Legacy VTK file of the C-alpha trace (Angstrom):
# vtk DataFile Version 3.0
C-alpha trace
ASCII
DATASET POLYDATA
POINTS 361 float
99.426 58.974 106.209
99.401 57.780 109.881
97.504 59.287 112.706
99.559 60.656 115.330
98.448 59.098 119.080
101.610 58.765 121.193
104.752 60.574 121.923
107.803 58.106 122.362
110.323 60.744 122.699
109.674 64.126 123.394
111.343 65.986 120.538
109.627 63.486 117.907
106.030 63.837 116.638
103.987 61.194 118.243
103.496 58.400 115.680
100.757 56.078 114.980
102.180 52.790 116.760
101.523 51.242 113.332
103.620 53.533 111.565
106.521 53.146 113.678
106.061 49.163 113.199
106.129 50.329 109.726
109.448 51.795 109.849
110.991 48.524 111.809
109.412 46.153 109.333
107.133 44.402 111.782
103.961 45.551 109.780
104.059 47.097 106.630
101.486 49.447 104.758
100.689 48.345 101.121
100.667 52.024 99.593
101.440 50.755 95.906
101.963 47.357 94.008
104.601 46.996 91.266
101.984 44.897 89.067
100.340 48.528 89.145
103.505 50.472 87.308
103.137 51.736 83.858
105.533 50.505 81.422
109.116 52.459 81.133
109.459 52.194 77.698
111.673 55.163 76.222
112.908 56.149 79.278
116.080 56.863 80.712
117.181 56.597 84.433
120.163 57.705 86.209
120.628 55.751 89.640
123.555 56.524 92.118
124.636 52.877 93.801
122.516 50.818 91.324
124.959 47.933 90.775
124.538 46.748 94.674
122.085 46.208 97.812
118.466 48.201 97.446
120.054 49.813 94.252
120.016 46.581 92.458
116.736 45.864 92.774
115.293 49.063 91.604
117.506 48.584 88.631
116.157 45.261 87.872
112.583 46.241 87.969
113.392 49.160 85.854
114.895 46.883 83.507
111.487 44.326 84.005
109.210 47.580 83.555
110.858 48.521 80.158
113.017 50.936 81.012
115.511 51.873 77.714
118.347 53.187 79.119
119.942 52.827 82.764
122.993 54.592 84.184
124.658 53.382 87.073
127.144 55.762 89.015
128.773 53.989 91.639
132.693 52.970 92.516
132.722 49.445 92.257
132.209 48.050 88.841
132.897 44.680 90.014
129.946 44.628 91.769
128.098 46.087 88.773
129.506 42.873 86.337
127.999 40.623 89.151
124.513 42.513 88.881
124.432 41.609 85.020
124.569 38.242 85.705
121.204 38.789 87.674
119.277 40.938 85.744
119.572 38.458 83.006
118.637 35.508 85.331
115.510 38.013 86.396
114.683 38.877 82.867
113.870 37.796 79.584
116.743 39.897 78.246
120.260 38.645 77.144
123.381 39.748 78.665
124.011 41.649 75.294
120.568 43.793 75.671
121.674 44.216 79.320
124.772 45.600 78.352
122.829 47.739 75.983
120.823 49.134 78.444
122.697 49.936 81.146
125.873 51.780 81.443
128.581 51.997 84.446
129.975 55.458 85.290
132.535 55.531 87.634
131.696 58.156 90.515
133.068 58.941 93.531
130.452 60.524 95.429
132.465 62.262 98.274
134.736 64.162 95.770
133.075 67.119 94.104
135.284 66.855 91.335
134.377 63.684 90.627
130.818 64.168 90.691
131.184 67.272 88.159
133.283 64.826 85.635
130.177 61.998 86.058
127.701 64.315 85.659
129.622 66.023 82.683
129.665 62.396 81.063
126.282 61.789 81.195
124.926 64.775 79.953
127.319 63.875 76.732
125.366 60.624 76.703
122.103 61.468 77.550
119.365 63.312 75.417
116.830 63.173 78.216
116.533 62.003 81.878
113.108 60.910 82.677
114.286 59.494 86.018
117.314 60.444 88.830
117.246 58.257 91.872
119.274 59.000 94.693
119.976 55.776 96.291
123.959 55.427 97.033
125.089 56.099 100.683
128.163 55.407 102.909
126.716 53.797 105.782
128.240 54.615 109.563
131.519 54.045 109.594
134.125 53.536 112.626
136.466 56.050 111.924
135.539 59.814 111.401
137.471 60.870 107.942
136.873 63.914 105.927
136.661 64.174 101.896
138.951 65.611 98.916
137.127 68.862 99.634
137.040 68.621 103.718
133.904 67.881 104.464
132.823 65.156 107.168
132.564 62.222 104.562
129.541 60.638 105.159
127.879 63.872 104.930
129.473 64.857 101.579
129.033 61.320 99.934
125.357 60.988 100.955
124.096 64.427 100.282
126.901 66.706 98.692
127.128 64.655 95.958
123.778 63.832 95.171
123.402 67.923 95.508
125.865 68.529 92.944
124.227 65.856 90.284
120.993 67.218 90.771
121.841 70.698 90.086
124.157 69.755 87.078
121.535 67.330 85.280
118.474 69.739 86.475
118.066 71.465 82.877
118.365 68.071 81.150
115.443 67.097 83.575
113.870 70.101 83.021
113.852 69.501 78.989
112.970 65.983 79.482
109.766 67.053 81.684
108.787 69.696 79.072
109.106 67.248 76.284
107.944 64.091 77.241
105.601 65.297 80.088
107.150 64.801 83.703
110.376 63.899 85.162
111.212 62.756 88.783
113.953 63.193 91.443
113.655 60.441 93.963
115.831 60.699 97.182
116.458 57.926 99.834
116.852 59.131 103.180
116.393 56.693 106.669
114.004 57.087 109.810
117.564 57.804 111.317
117.179 61.237 110.556
114.894 61.243 113.892
118.207 61.195 115.787
119.431 64.329 114.547
117.356 67.465 116.321
120.341 70.123 115.216
122.228 70.862 112.230
125.108 72.910 112.794
126.692 73.650 109.436
130.004 74.827 110.986
130.497 71.091 112.253
130.489 69.468 108.673
134.307 70.757 108.340
135.158 69.697 111.446
138.665 67.954 111.613
137.471 65.279 114.265
134.407 63.722 115.484
132.079 65.539 117.503
130.651 62.830 120.023
131.640 59.974 121.799
132.525 57.501 121.895
133.065 57.017 118.177
129.749 54.771 117.893
127.821 57.627 118.890
129.634 59.863 116.308
129.059 57.558 113.448
125.128 57.045 114.041
124.657 60.940 114.252
126.973 61.684 111.422
124.926 59.732 109.465
121.623 60.421 110.925
122.511 64.212 109.834
123.326 63.303 106.200
120.095 62.095 106.170
118.241 64.527 107.820
119.747 66.845 104.687
118.645 64.482 102.467
114.757 65.866 103.492
115.972 69.419 103.510
117.420 69.188 100.110
114.288 67.511 98.537
111.818 70.022 100.162
114.428 73.146 99.084
114.616 71.493 95.745
110.755 71.366 95.300
110.406 75.181 96.379
113.445 76.061 93.744
111.511 74.187 91.184
108.331 75.860 92.015
110.075 79.016 91.389
111.507 78.314 88.173
107.995 76.754 86.918
108.914 73.540 86.292
106.373 72.074 87.981
106.750 68.995 86.356
109.392 67.651 87.612
108.308 66.117 90.979
110.680 65.249 93.927
110.014 63.294 96.495
112.259 61.327 99.247
111.543 58.489 100.983
112.665 55.429 103.476
113.234 52.249 102.244
113.212 49.974 104.965
115.327 48.155 107.842
116.958 46.034 104.788
119.922 43.369 105.355
121.988 44.647 102.712
126.092 44.762 102.312
125.366 48.094 104.497
124.141 46.675 107.062
127.756 45.050 108.152
128.915 48.175 109.065
127.200 47.232 112.478
129.816 44.350 113.079
132.669 47.071 113.290
130.499 49.001 115.637
128.953 45.756 117.737
131.834 43.652 117.267
130.912 40.489 114.760
128.563 38.856 116.879
126.742 41.774 118.085
126.823 42.636 113.861
125.395 39.605 112.799
122.690 39.268 115.608
121.780 42.822 114.389
121.517 42.020 110.858
119.847 38.673 111.635
116.762 40.366 113.483
116.009 42.339 110.327
116.361 39.079 108.293
113.049 38.277 109.947
111.137 41.463 111.226
112.609 43.896 108.234
111.568 44.988 104.884
113.021 43.368 101.761
114.919 44.882 99.020
112.005 44.333 96.939
109.834 46.777 98.773
112.217 49.434 98.867
112.308 48.975 94.989
108.206 49.488 95.417
108.430 52.419 97.051
111.723 53.871 94.842
109.388 52.972 91.833
106.269 54.397 92.663
107.914 58.212 93.028
109.959 57.144 89.834
107.427 56.484 87.741
103.516 56.095 89.285
100.616 58.090 87.730
99.428 58.955 91.214
102.431 61.018 91.989
100.979 63.714 89.328
97.652 62.372 90.079
98.000 63.552 93.791
100.774 66.248 93.161
102.827 64.961 95.277
106.117 67.133 95.734
108.129 67.345 98.614
107.087 64.602 100.642
108.393 62.041 103.001
107.426 58.170 102.172
107.895 55.145 104.507
107.022 51.402 103.341
105.249 50.675 100.816
104.747 53.692 99.416
102.899 55.446 102.133
103.286 59.238 102.642
104.260 59.865 106.002
105.268 62.636 108.626
109.064 63.510 109.800
110.341 65.737 112.724
110.011 69.256 112.932
113.688 69.960 112.174
113.162 68.071 108.626
110.495 70.761 107.572
112.150 73.974 108.994
112.267 75.637 105.260
114.982 78.237 106.763
117.084 75.645 107.601
116.803 74.346 104.476
117.477 77.209 102.804
120.601 77.886 104.535
121.957 74.268 103.965
120.875 74.905 100.166
123.019 77.787 100.199
125.700 76.536 102.284
126.104 73.620 99.554
126.198 75.872 96.853
128.557 78.110 98.080
131.074 74.826 99.172
130.942 73.453 95.780
132.046 76.795 94.388
135.272 76.789 96.788
136.303 73.914 94.484
134.590 74.357 90.940
134.443 78.029 90.688
131.050 80.394 90.007
128.387 78.916 87.646
129.494 75.347 88.401
126.253 74.126 87.795
126.081 75.046 83.990
127.748 72.568 81.966
127.111 72.688 78.663
124.932 69.863 77.149
125.598 67.702 74.060
123.493 64.851 74.898
120.471 67.036 73.119
LINES 1 362
361 0 1 2 3 4 5 6 7 8 9 10 11 12 13 14 15 16 17 18 19 20 21 22 23 24 25 26 27 28 29 30 31 32 33 34 35 36 37 38 39 40 41 42 43 44 45 46 47 48 49 50 51 52 53 54 55 56 57 58 59 60 61 62 63 64 65 66 67 68 69 70 71 72 73 74 75 76 77 78 79 80 81 82 83 84 85 86 87 88 89 90 91 92 93 94 95 96 97 98 99 100 101 102 103 104 105 106 107 108 109 110 111 112 113 114 115 116 117 118 119 120 121 122 123 124 125 126 127 128 129 130 131 132 133 134 135 136 137 138 139 140 141 142 143 144 145 146 147 148 149 150 151 152 153 154 155 156 157 158 159 160 161 162 163 164 165 166 167 168 169 170 171 172 173 174 175 176 177 178 179 180 181 182 183 184 185 186 187 188 189 190 191 192 193 194 195 196 197 198 199 200 201 202 203 204 205 206 207 208 209 210 211 212 213 214 215 216 217 218 219 220 221 222 223 224 225 226 227 228 229 230 231 232 233 234 235 236 237 238 239 240 241 242 243 244 245 246 247 248 249 250 251 252 253 254 255 256 257 258 259 260 261 262 263 264 265 266 267 268 269 270 271 272 273 274 275 276 277 278 279 280 281 282 283 284 285 286 287 288 289 290 291 292 293 294 295 296 297 298 299 300 301 302 303 304 305 306 307 308 309 310 311 312 313 314 315 316 317 318 319 320 321 322 323 324 325 326 327 328 329 330 331 332 333 334 335 336 337 338 339 340 341 342 343 344 345 346 347 348 349 350 351 352 353 354 355 356 357 358 359 360
């Protein structure tokens, strides 16, 4: 773990300069290598956004390491079709084998009802779930909008959708861990969680943006959703321990500054030239999708997670534990966010919404 030597901002932890450089991609730790990943024979994974960007690389690595089945939840089936061509080129698998090992399930993470539908479909299909990876995210958007349930769309997509998916799949994950030794939940956050130092739950349903100009509001909305990812992971870890589910491990990571399509959002904020320059910078200094996948796969399958009893921890590239801001460690805030999320979902799905009959097992 990085040590703490100086304080760049008064409200942030004092990070080791090398730790900060690792966040930007100029310098990387190397806490794990994909060659050390065990074979994933027989295992089943679920990943949101597994057809594009970082998720496409994570899915590729799952296939390269022998995963039995990957269920991909996303909006765009077109990108999934394109991704299958890439996966056949990179693995020794034929297209028919790829199509047997991967399955696309349409899911709009910003819509609570649609997430429930997708999760119910998964329970019908899956006899086990060894790995659940929350990868998909709505990036910074130029216009503030609300989800179908009246929640900030960025927050609804990046936190609430994954909250619903986790809770509905949790009994299956727990049963998988009991029968097969372990189950993993991997949550994707961002270094931009550093930019959110206050989380007012009442503002999550505001009909309009809170900050101005719009660029600042967009960045802040994204930052608070990424803070929520960390708080969610830590409260989930506490609840798993309380439930006696000691073999289900949940951790959260920052994948790096990676010039994927998601970074094109900066063009709408900074203009085409500014956005292109920003994205171009990280082509030289940022991490790669393989770097991101390495950290994700470390948390999803490495034996080190069990041996080191890694639970509710935050990781930076590559597979290296690090500290977060003080607010991201606030246990009371994590509990309040969980309760708020639970009640908000219940307004749409009704009480006991977590209990969906499992037919796959």
